[in-house]
C-alpha positions in Angstrom: 0.2 0.0 0.1 1.5 3.0 -0.9 0.9 6.8 -0.8 -3.0 6.8 1.2 -2.1 9.2 3.7 -1.2 11.8 0.9 -4.9 10.7 -0.3 -6.3 11.0 3.0 -5.7 14.8 3.1 -7.1 15.8 0.2 -10.4 13.7 0.3 -10.6 16.6 4.0 -9.2 19.3 2.5 -10.7 19.3 -1.1 -13.9 18.3 -0.1 -14.1 14.6 -0.8 -14.5 13.3 2.5 -14.5 16.4 4.5 -16.6 15.6 7.5 -14.1 13.1 8.6 -14.5 14.6 12.4 -16.7 13.4 14.9 -20.2 15.9 16.2 -22.1 14.7 19.2 -25.6 15.2 21.5 -25.7 16.2 24.5 -29.5 15.7 25.4 -32.2 14.4 23.4 -34.2 18.0 24.1 -33.8 20.8 26.5 -36.3 19.3 28.9 -33.7 16.3 29.4 -31.4 19.1 30.0 -33.2 20.9 32.7 -34.2 17.6 34.4 -30.8 16.8 34.9 -29.1 19.9 35.8 -32.5 20.2 38.7 -31.3 16.6 39.7 -27.7 17.5 40.9 -24.5 15.9 40.2 -24.4 13.4 42.9 -22.6 10.2 41.2 -26.5 8.5 42.1 -28.4 10.8 40.6 -26.4 11.7 37.3 -27.2 9.7 33.9 -24.8 8.0 32.0 -22.7 10.4 29.8 -23.8 9.2 26.0 -22.9 11.2 22.9 -23.6 11.0 19.3 -20.8 11.3 16.5 -20.2 11.1 13.6 -17.6 10.3 10.2 -18.0 10.7 6.9 -16.4 7.8 5.7 -16.7 3.8 6.9 -14.3 2.5 9.6 -12.3 0.4 7.1 -9.9 -1.0 10.0 -8.5 -1.0 12.5 -5.1 -2.6 12.2 -2.2 -0.1 12.8 -0.5 -1.3 9.9 -3.6 -0.6 7.8 -4.9 2.4 9.5 -4.5 5.4 6.7 -7.6 7.6 7.3 -8.5 10.2 9.6 -12.2 7.6 10.7 -9.5 4.8 11.6 -7.0 7.4 13.5 -9.9 8.4 15.8 -10.6 5.4 16.5 -7.7 4.2 17.6 -6.6 7.5 19.2 -9.4 6.5 21.7 -9.5 2.9 22.0 -5.8 2.3 21.5 -2.4 3.6 23.4 1.0 3.5 23.1 4.0 4.7 25.2 2.8 8.0 24.9 -0.3 10.0 24.0 -2.0 13.6 23.6 -3.8 15.2 26.7 -5.6 18.6 27.2 -3.8 21.0 25.2 -1.9 19.1 22.8 0.7 18.3 25.6 2.6 14.9 25.7 1.8 12.3 28.5 2.4 9.1 29.7 0.3 6.3 28.1 1.6 2.7 28.5 4.7 3.7 30.3 5.0 3.9 33.9 7.1 7.2 33.7 9.6 8.4 31.2 12.7 6.1 29.7 16.7 5.8 31.1 18.0 7.2 28.3 21.5 6.1 27.8 24.5 5.3 25.0 24.3 9.3 24.3 20.9 9.4 23.6 20.5 6.3 21.5 19.2 3.4 23.9 15.6 4.6 25.7 14.9 2.0 28.4 10.9 2.2 29.0 8.9 0.1 32.0 5.2 -0.6 31.0 2.5 0.3 33.6 1.8 -2.7 36.0 -1.8 -1.9 35.9 -2.2 -1.8 32.1 -4.9 -4.6 30.7 -6.1 -5.3 27.6 -9.9 -5.1 26.8 -9.8 -9.4 27.5 -8.1 -8.7 30.7 -4.5 -9.9 29.7 -1.7 -7.4 30.8 0.2 -5.2 28.3 3.4 -6.5 28.0 6.9 -5.0 26.6 6.5 -8.1 24.1 2.9 -6.6 22.5 5.2 -3.8 21.4 7.9 -5.9 20.2 6.0 -8.1 18.4 3.7 -4.8 16.7 7.2 -3.0 16.0 8.6 -5.7 14.1 5.5 -6.8 12.1 5.2 -2.6 11.1 9.0 -3.1 9.4 8.5 -6.3 7.6 8.5 -6.1 3.8 5.9 -8.3 3.1 3.3 -6.7 5.0 3.9 -3.5 3.1 2.5 -1.3 6.3 2.1 2.2 4.7 3.9 3.8 7.7 6.8 2.0 7.8 9.2 4.6 6.5 8.7 6.0 10.1 11.2 3.4 11.6 13.5 4.7 8.9 16.6 6.3 9.8 14.8 5.8 13.6 14.9 2.6 15.2 18.3 0.7 15.0 18.8 -1.5 11.7 15.0 -0.3 10.4 16.5 1.4 7.5 18.4 -2.1 6.1 15.3 -4.4 7.3 12.6 -1.9 5.2 15.5 -2.2 2.1 15.4 -6.2 2.7 19.1 -6.3 4.0 18.1 -7.4 7.1 15.8 -10.3 8.9 12.5 -7.7 11.0 14.0 -9.8 14.6 16.9 -7.7 14.2 14.8 -4.3 14.8 16.4 -2.4 17.6 13.5 -3.7 20.0 14.0 -5.9 22.7 11.8 -6.9 25.9 14.2 -7.1 29.0 11.5 -8.7 30.9 7.5 -8.6 30.2 7.6 -5.3 31.9 10.6 -3.8 30.3 11.0 -2.3 27.0 14.5 -1.5 25.2 14.9 0.5 22.3 17.9 1.0 20.5 18.0 3.9 18.1 19.8 4.5 15.0 21.2 8.5 16.6 19.5 10.7 19.0 16.0 11.7 18.0 14.8 14.8 19.2 11.1 13.9 18.4 11.1 10.3 19.9 8.5 11.0 22.0 6.2 12.3 19.6 6.7 9.9 17.1 5.6 7.1 19.9 1.8 8.7 20.3 1.4 7.9 16.1 -0.5 4.4 15.7 2.3 2.7 13.6 4.0 2.2 17.2 1.0 0.6 19.1 1.2 -2.9 20.6 -0.8 -5.8 19.4 -0.9 -9.3 21.6 0.4 -11.6 19.3 -1.2 -14.6 20.6 -4.6 -13.1 20.0 -3.1 -11.7 16.4 -2.1 -15.4 16.1 -5.5 -16.4 17.2 -7.7 -14.2 14.6 -5.3 -15.1 11.5 -6.3 -13.0 8.7 -9.7 -11.6 10.5 -7.4 -9.4 12.9 -8.7 -6.2 13.2 -11.7 -6.8 10.8 -14.3 -6.6 13.4 -14.6 -5.2 16.9 -14.9 -8.9 18.1 -11.5 -9.1 16.3 -9.6 -6.6 18.2 -8.5 -6.2 21.5 -8.2 -3.0 23.0 -6.0 -1.1 26.1 -7.0 2.7 25.4 -10.0 4.7 26.9 -12.8 3.4 25.4 -13.9 -0.3 23.1 -15.5 -0.4 19.8 -18.5 -2.6 19.8 -20.9 -3.6 17.1 -18.3 -3.0 14.1 -17.3 -4.5 11.0 -15.4 -3.3 8.3 -18.8 -2.5 6.1 -20.4 -1.0 9.2 -22.0 2.6 8.7 -22.3 2.8 12.3 -20.3 1.7 15.2 -20.1 2.3 19.1 -17.5 3.4 21.5 -17.7 2.4 25.6 -15.4 3.3 28.4 -13.0 0.2 28.5 -13.8 -0.9 32.0 -10.1 -2.5 31.8 -8.2 1.2 31.3 -5.4 2.0 33.9 -6.9 5.7 34.2 -10.9 4.8 33.8 -11.4 6.9 36.7 -10.5 10.0 34.5 -12.7 8.8 31.5 -16.6 10.7 32.4 -17.4 9.9 28.8 -19.7 6.4 28.8 -20.7 5.9 25.3 -20.1 7.4 21.9 -21.9 5.9 19.0 -20.6 6.8 15.5 -23.0 6.8 12.5 -21.7 7.6 9.1 -23.0 10.7 7.4 -21.5 11.8 4.2 -22.4 15.3 3.2 -21.4 18.2 4.7 -25.4 19.4 4.1 -27.1 16.8 5.8 -24.5 17.4 8.6 -25.5 21.1 8.9 -29.0 20.2 8.9 -28.8 17.3 11.8 -26.4 20.1 13.4 -29.5 22.6 13.0 -32.2 20.3 14.0 -29.9 19.3 17.6 -29.7 15.8 15.8 -25.4 16.5 16.1 -23.8 18.8 18.8 -20.8 19.0 16.5 -20.2 18.9 12.7 -17.2 20.0 10.7 -18.2 21.9 7.7 -15.8 21.8 4.0 -17.3 25.4 2.6 -19.7 26.9 4.7 -21.5 30.0 3.4 -20.4 33.0 5.1 -23.8 34.4 6.1 -23.7 31.2 8.0 -21.5 31.3 9.5 -22.3 35.5 10.9 -25.3 34.1 12.5 -24.2 30.9 14.0 -22.9 31.7 17.8 -21.4 28.2 17.9 -19.3 28.1 15.3 -15.5 28.3 15.0 -12.4 28.1 13.1 -9.4 25.9 13.9 -6.3 26.0 11.8 -5.0 22.3 10.1 -1.3 21.5 10.1 -2.0 20.8 6.5 -1.2 22.0 3.1 -2.9 21.6 -0.3 -1.0 21.5 -3.3 -0.5 20.5 -6.9 2.0 17.6 -7.5 3.5 17.1 -10.9 4.9 14.0 -12.0 8.1 14.4 -13.0 9.1 11.0 -14.0 11.0 10.5 -17.7 9.0 8.2 -19.8 8.9 6.7 -23.0 6.4 9.4 -24.2 7.1 13.0 -24.0 6.5 14.7 -20.3 7.0 18.5 -20.7 6.8 18.5 -16.7 10.7 17.0 -16.4 11.7 21.1 -17.2 11.9 23.1 -14.1 11.1 26.3 -16.1 7.8 25.2 -16.9 6.5 23.7 -13.3 7.9 27.0 -11.8 5.8 29.1 -14.8 3.3 27.2 -13.7 3.5 27.2 -10.3 3.7 31.6 -9.8 0.9 31.6 -12.4 -1.8 30.6 -9.9 -3.3 33.1 -7.9 -3.7 31.2 -4.8 -5.2 34.1 -2.9 -8.0 34.6 -5.4 -8.4 30.6 -5.3 -9.2 31.0 -1.4 -11.3 33.7 -2.1 -13.3 32.7 -4.7 -13.2 28.8 -4.2 -13.0 28.4 -0.6 -15.0 31.4 1.0 -11.7 32.0 3.1 -11.8 29.2 4.8 -8.1 28.6 4.2 -4.8 30.7 4.3 -3.2 31.1 1.4 0.1 28.8 1.5 3.8 30.2 1.1 6.0 27.1 1.2 4.8 23.5 2.0 5.1 24.0 6.0 2.6 25.3 7.4 1.9 27.8 9.8 1.8 26.7 13.4 3.5 23.7 13.1 6.7 24.4 14.4 8.4 26.8 16.5 12.5 27.8 16.6 13.4 26.0 19.3 15.6 29.3 20.6 13.8 32.2 19.5 10.6 30.7 19.2 9.9 32.2 15.5 7.1 29.8 13.3 8.6 28.3 11.1 6.8 29.8 7.9 7.4 33.2 9.3 11.3 32.4 9.5 11.8 30.8 6.3 11.2 32.0 2.9 7.8 32.5 1.1 8.2 30.5 -2.4 6.3 30.6 -5.8 4.5 33.6 -5.2 2.1 34.6 -8.0 3.8 36.4 -10.2 2.2 36.7 -14.0 4.7 38.8 -15.6 7.8 36.0 -14.7 5.6 33.5 -14.7 5.0 34.5 -18.7 8.6 34.7 -19.2 9.8 31.7 -18.0 6.8 30.0 -19.9 8.3 31.1 -22.9 11.7 30.0 -22.2 10.1 26.8 -21.7 8.9 26.6 -24.8 11.6 27.3 -26.2 13.4 24.4 -24.3 11.5 21.9 -24.5 10.8 23.4 -28.7 7.3 23.8 -28.6 4.6 26.1 -29.7 2.1 25.2 -26.9 1.9 22.6 -24.2 -1.1 20.2 -23.2 -1.8 19.4 -19.7 -4.2 17.7 -17.2 -4.7 18.0 -13.8 -6.7 15.3 -11.9 -8.8 15.7 -8.9 -11.6 14.0 -7.0 -15.1 13.9 -8.6 -16.4 15.8 -5.4 -18.2 19.6 -5.8 -15.1 21.5 -3.9 -12.4 19.7 -6.3 -14.3 20.1 -9.4 -14.7 23.8 -8.4 -11.0 24.0 -7.8 -10.2 22.1 -11.2 -12.1 24.8 -12.8 -10.5 27.5 -11.0 -7.2 26.5 -11.7 -8.0 25.7 -15.5 -9.2 29.3 -16.1 -6.4 30.8 -14.0 -3.2 29.2 -15.4 -4.6 29.4 -19.4 -5.5 32.9 -19.0 -2.5 33.8 -17.3 0.3 31.6 -19.9 -1.2 31.9 -23.3 -0.2 28.6 -25.2 -0.8 26.7 -22.5 -3.7 24.4 -22.8 -5.5 22.6 -19.3 -7.7 19.5 -19.4 -8.7 18.5 -16.3 -10.7 15.4 -15.1 -12.6 14.5 -11.8 -12.4 11.1 -11.4 -13.1 9.2 -7.7 -11.0 8.6 -4.9 -10.2 5.2 -5.5 -9.4 5.8 -9.1 -6.8 8.2 -8.4 -4.9 6.5 -6.3 -4.6 4.2 -8.9 -3.6 7.1 -11.1 -1.1 8.1 -9.0 0.4 4.5 -8.3 0.5 3.5 -11.6 2.0 7.5 -12.2 -0.6 7.5 -15.0 -1.1 11.6 -14.8 0.6 15.1 -15.2 -0.4 17.3 -12.2 -2.8 16.4 -9.3 -4.6 17.6 -6.7 -4.0 16.9 -3.0 -2.0 17.6 0.3 -0.1 16.4 3.2 -1.3 16.6 7.2 1.2 16.4 9.9 1.9 13.4 11.6 3.7 14.9 14.3 4.5 18.4 15.1 8.4 18.4 13.2 9.1 19.8 9.2 10.5 16.5 9.0 6.6 14.9 8.6 6.0 17.2 5.4 10.0 17.2 4.1 10.9 13.1 4.4 7.8 12.8 1.6 10.1 14.0 -1.3 13.1 12.6 -0.5 14.5 9.8 -3.2 13.7 6.7 -1.2 10.3 7.5 0.7 7.5 5.0 -0.6 5.1 8.2 -1.1 7.3 10.0 -3.0 5.6 8.9 -6.6 6.6 11.7 -8.5 9.8 11.4 -9.6 11.4 14.1 -7.7 15.2 12.6 -6.9 17.3 15.0 -5.7 20.9 13.9 -3.6 21.1 18.1 -2.5 17.9 17.7 -0.7 18.4 14.3 0.4 22.1 15.3 2.3 20.5 18.4 3.8 17.5 16.9 5.5 19.6 13.3 6.3 22.1 16.1 8.5 19.2 17.8 9.9 17.9 14.0 11.3 21.7 13.7 12.6 22.5 16.8 14.4 21.8 16.9 18.0 22.2 20.9 17.7 18.5 22.1 17.5 19.5 25.5 16.3 21.7 23.9 13.4 18.7 21.5 12.8 16.0 24.3 12.7 18.7 25.8 9.6 18.8 22.5 7.5 15.3 22.2 7.8 14.8 25.9 6.4 17.7 24.8 3.5 16.2 21.3 2.7 12.9 23.2 2.2 15.0 25.8 0.0 16.3 23.1 -2.2 12.8 21.3 -2.5 11.6 24.6 -4.2 14.5 25.5 -6.3 13.4 22.3 -8.3 9.9 22.2 -7.7 7.9 19.0 -7.8 4.7 20.7 -6.1 2.9 24.1 -5.7 2.0 25.2 -2.4 -1.6 26.2 -2.7 -3.5 26.7 0.7 -3.9 26.1 4.6 -7.3 24.3 5.5 -9.1 25.8 8.2 -11.5 23.8 9.7 -14.9 25.0 10.7 -16.7 23.8 13.4 -20.5 23.8 14.4 -20.6 23.0 18.0 -23.1 23.1 20.8 -21.3 24.3 24.3 -22.4 21.6 26.5 -19.2 19.5 27.0 -16.0 20.4 27.1 -12.2 18.7 26.5 -12.5 17.7 23.2 -9.0 17.5 22.5 -8.1 18.5 18.5 -4.7 16.7 17.7 -2.3 19.0 16.4 -3.1 17.7 12.8 -6.3 19.5 12.9 -8.4 16.2 12.3 -8.1 13.7 14.6 -9.8 14.3 17.8 -9.4 12.5 21.3 -12.2 11.9 23.6 -10.5 10.7 27.0 -10.9 14.1 29.0 -14.7 15.2 27.2 -17.0 15.8 30.2 -20.4 17.9 30.7 -20.0 21.2 31.9 
């Protein structure tokens, strides 16, 4: 499996499956609310806390190796737990780890102790063996786990295992005993704790995995949970599933939510209708009308850690591919008026992008300045320069005109985006013909993996709060890099950033890496999405994880 996270973000923010977020209902009606308030807050009198949530798409898998969509991420964040997790205000907190690890070997060896009161939902203890089994399964090349690249240059021997040069059993993780886990790294890794929150690093009970075989994580009764909630009434073809408080969870006393029912609701229009009818208490809308926002006191906007962009196919083939010409790609990039795009297509529900790294993702370790503010602006709109570069490209390619095609998904916002880009680019660059094609999400995945496209509308959302999560997509060996872009200078700079322990030097390397990427651009950044949320004010502590897409319900409580 390849490139699915790339598609995930385009699903979320180009209007494909835009409602991959959750909504909840507090009471059946206002009378219920008033009755509850009158009853007081005693444990005996207080009703169970039940909420109704929604997802835009079916929950396809609970296998960490197969989880590539926000729906799966939401489910795993709330039903599973790794060594760390995100808590209130997006602060890292201990999960299965009893305490912060002992670090030795110049920052390259971590020793974790697993909580004594950590149990699976079937009552079996969570052990270090569960982590060892899961991580080795994740890097096994035969499994083709999408996020296997997260182990590359991080966990000892991860790179060689992914290349097929070593056995998965040689991964730098070992169980000292049932509750002691030793992790050996390739080099000191400043953001290791952040990585360990991701589904790729979750534990799996080997005995249960072997017993369920090919059915593992395809139904709720074929899945074990060690997080705040268990999932019930789910199979990968169901349109509804339920989260219930996990009675075996080590921190259950701090989980106030008793039950959450998820139903699949596929359009923004339906979600907004349900919200207005009090059938939902939280709805995420892809392209709200400004008058609706202005007149609704419950609306709020949250920036996402994502960047939407046009991705070029730069592969050299037997057929003529004009996009191998750097001047042409730059001309196309600066021909686009992304401010006008955000205004006319998205109703200003986004921020025009000036680079790959979104605003708010990462700050300088000393000065605190935001990466986007501290870095340069790339491919800024410039009609005169665009036309000049385009004419030079035509001359170098020995062409009088060029025809290209942009492919995107077959949803209203994606189609509106295609129409705008077609008109904008052709109006700016005489001699350029742009064809547009909208296809299903599944078909676009096939086109991407087979490199059967010229330009593709998509994007990426942060896996963790570090520029590397965006930059490493474009390294020569990354399995998500299907664009044909390969630059040894870029690879070397990013590798230096990963190896250095000087945080200020690392920051400079990351800035240099982004600059190098746009010297020979494989993409055109368009915008940073803003999530518009309609939310009733009955509950608090719904935690939006830093990516702006995933939510945690562990600390939800009634106000």
